[in-house]
C-alpha positions in Angstrom: 49.3 -19.2 -46.2 49.1 -21.7 -43.4 46.2 -23.7 -42.1 44.9 -21.3 -39.5 41.4 -19.9 -38.9 42.0 -16.8 -41.0 43.4 -18.5 -44.0 41.9 -21.9 -44.8 43.9 -24.3 -46.9 42.1 -27.4 -47.8 44.4 -30.4 -48.0 42.0 -32.9 -49.3 39.2 -31.5 -47.1 35.8 -30.2 -47.9 32.9 -31.1 -50.1 32.4 -28.9 -53.2 30.7 -31.4 -55.4 33.2 -32.2 -58.1 36.3 -34.1 -57.1 35.3 -35.1 -53.6 36.0 -38.7 -54.2 32.4 -40.1 -54.0 33.1 -43.9 -54.0 29.6 -44.7 -55.1 29.2 -42.1 -57.8 30.1 -42.1 -61.5 33.8 -42.2 -62.5 34.1 -38.5 -63.0 33.3 -37.9 -59.4 36.3 -40.1 -58.4 38.7 -38.8 -61.0 39.6 -35.5 -59.3 40.6 -35.0 -55.7 40.4 -31.6 -53.9 43.9 -30.6 -52.8 43.4 -27.0 -51.7 40.6 -24.6 -51.2 41.9 -21.1 -50.6 39.5 -18.3 -49.7 39.1 -15.4 -49.9 41.6 -14.5 -52.6 42.2 -11.2 -54.3 43.4 -11.3 -57.9 44.7 -8.0 -59.3 42.6 -6.5 -62.1 44.0 -7.4 -65.4 46.3 -10.1 -63.9 48.1 -12.7 -65.9 48.8 -16.2 -64.6 51.9 -18.2 -64.9 52.7 -21.7 -63.8 56.3 -22.6 -63.1 58.2 -25.7 -61.9 60.8 -25.1 -59.2 63.6 -27.7 -58.5 65.8 -27.1 -55.4 69.0 -29.3 -54.9 69.5 -30.8 -51.4 69.7 -28.1 -48.7 69.1 -25.2 -51.1 67.6 -22.3 -49.0 65.5 -21.2 -51.9 64.5 -17.7 -52.9 65.6 -14.9 -50.6 62.7 -13.0 -48.9 60.3 -11.7 -51.5 56.7 -10.9 -52.4 54.4 -11.6 -55.3 52.0 -9.0 -56.8 49.1 -11.5 -56.7 48.2 -14.8 -55.1 50.3 -18.0 -55.6 49.1 -21.6 -55.3 51.6 -24.4 -55.1 51.8 -28.2 -55.1 54.9 -30.1 -53.9 55.6 -32.9 -56.3 58.9 -34.3 -54.7 60.7 -33.8 -51.4 59.7 -31.2 -48.8 59.5 -27.4 -48.9 60.4 -25.2 -46.0 57.6 -22.6 -46.2 57.2 -19.4 -44.3 55.0 -16.3 -44.8 55.0 -13.1 -42.8 53.1 -13.5 -39.5 52.9 -17.3 -39.8 55.2 -20.0 -38.3 57.6 -21.8 -40.6 56.2 -25.1 -41.7 57.3 -28.1 -43.9 55.1 -29.0 -46.8 55.9 -32.5 -48.0 55.3 -34.1 -51.4 51.6 -34.2 -52.1 51.0 -31.1 -50.0 49.8 -27.7 -51.1 50.5 -24.1 -50.1 49.2 -20.7 -51.1 50.0 -17.1 -50.3 47.8 -14.0 -50.9 50.4 -11.9 -52.7 50.5 -8.1 -52.4 52.3 -6.8 -49.4 53.0 -10.1 -47.5 56.6 -11.1 -47.3 57.4 -14.7 -48.3 60.4 -15.6 -46.2 61.2 -19.2 -47.2 60.4 -21.6 -50.0 63.6 -23.7 -49.9 64.4 -27.4 -49.8 63.8 -28.7 -46.2 65.8 -31.9 -47.1 69.6 -32.0 -46.9 69.9 -35.3 -48.8 67.3 -35.1 -51.6 66.0 -32.8 -54.3 62.7 -31.0 -53.8 60.4 -29.9 -56.6 57.1 -28.0 -56.7 54.8 -26.5 -59.2 53.3 -23.0 -58.5 50.7 -20.9 -60.3 50.9 -17.2 -59.7 48.6 -14.4 -60.6 50.7 -11.3 -61.6 49.5 -7.7 -61.6 49.9 -6.0 -64.9 53.3 -4.2 -65.3 54.7 -5.9 -62.1 57.4 -8.5 -61.9 56.4 -12.0 -60.9 58.7 -11.8 -57.9 60.2 -8.8 -56.0 63.0 -9.3 -53.5 62.7 -7.5 -50.2 65.7 -5.5 -49.0 67.4 -5.7 -45.6 66.0 -2.3 -44.5 62.4 -3.4 -45.1 63.1 -6.7 -43.3 64.3 -4.8 -40.3 61.3 -2.5 -40.3 58.9 -5.4 -40.5 60.7 -7.8 -38.1 57.9 -7.4 -35.6 55.5 -9.0 -38.2 57.5 -12.2 -38.6 56.4 -15.2 -36.5 58.9 -16.3 -33.8 61.7 -18.4 -35.2 62.1 -22.1 -34.2 64.7 -22.7 -31.5 67.3 -25.3 -32.2 
């Protein structure tokens, strides 16, 4: 989810001991950098985890509106992802940036390539509820019923 008061997404912020980049400490304290700190999260009981690499060609809109059965945590390795979750404004996450979503009922509207002239790639780790697919597409009827929950669209 985005960087609002309800859903904190550390992008290199925070001090949790390990990986905070203490310039004066031993090497292990400089080796890891905190990229994201998501809380609170709910992981379905008995969940499995999978990590996938996604590569979108220039201008690819990405996956149609969908949801995941558990939380998902992503890191953009190349390019820029157009990212939008239900109730939150669309945003661009550039290479080196992170994103997360809670899973469950929330609709993930966009995860496509924000660039028209370059490839975009990201790695995402998802927690999947037992017996549920990793990703479920949302049909047009449900999108209409929940339209009031979507953040206002950018005007061109």
